[in-house]
N, C-alpha and C positions, 0 to 999 in steps of 0.2 A: 504494500500500500504506500502511495506517495504522500508526503507531508509538505505543507507550505509553512513558511516561517515569516512572521511579521514582527516588526519592532514597533511598540506602542510607546509614544512619549506621553507620560502622565502629567497632570497639572502640578504635581509636587516636584517636577524636574527629573524624576527617575525614569529609566527606560525599562520596559518589560518585554521580553522576547516571548512570543506565543507561537507554538507549533500546532497546526490544525490540519485536518483532512480537507480535501477540496469540497466536501459536502457540508462542512461546518458553516452555520449561518454567522454573519458578522455580529449579530446580537450576542452569540455565545462568546465571542472574543471580548466584547465589552464586559460581559458577566465575569469571565475569568480574570481579566485585569482588575476590575473593581473589587473582586473578592480578595485578591492578593494585596491590593493597595489600601483596602479599607474604605472604599467609596460605595455609594448606593447606585447600583446599575441603572435604575430608572431615571436618574438625573444626568446621565452622560450619553454622548454619542461619539462617533468616530469621524474624523476629517482626514483628507489625503490630498497631497499635491498643492500646487500654487493656487488653484481655484478655491481651496478651503471650504468647499461645499460639504455639508453633512452627507455621509454615505447612507444608502438604504440598508438598514440593519437586518431586514428580512431576507436578504439575498444570500445564497451560499457563496463561499469564497471563490469558487470556480467561475461564477457568473458576475463577479464584482469588478472585473477588469483591473484587478490589482496584481502586480507581478510578485513573484516569490521574493522575499526579503524586502518588501515595501515598508516604508516608514509611515506610520499612522499617528494621528494625534487624538488623544482622549480629551474632549472638551465638554463643558456643561451644555446640556441640551436646552434649546429654547422652550418656552412654556408648553406649547402644543406638540412639540416634536415627538414625544414619547407617550402621548395620551392614549389610553386604551379606548377603543371604540368598537361597536358592534360591526360584524361583517355579514353582508348579504350574499348568499349563494343562489344562483338560478340555474335550472336545467331545462333544456328544450328537448322534449321527447319526440320520437319519430312520428307520433300521432299529431304533433303540432301543439300539444298541451305544454304549458310552461309551469314548472314547479319552482317555488321560491320560498326561502326560509332565511330568517335572520338569526345569527349565532352571536351570543354575548361572550366577551372575553372571560376566561376562567381565573 
């Protein structure tokens, strides 16, 4: 199994190297780093590169367009960046009927 390695710069100035599989979601990286550094994961997000835009934490590492050994920055999330919200799932059946249901976060 192949592993990816990321270096996360924490707000306290420390660097945390995280090794993950390609299927690991970026949220799990935030959770690992916050646990080791003593931060609350729901208050932080990751940024990368010169654009410094927050990364989508729901994406697996393989689809995040991050190279191996990329440098990430752990920063405070803006107020609504990590808010939990209900998700709506809809299925279109072969008969043309549409089923829809809303799921609340757990």
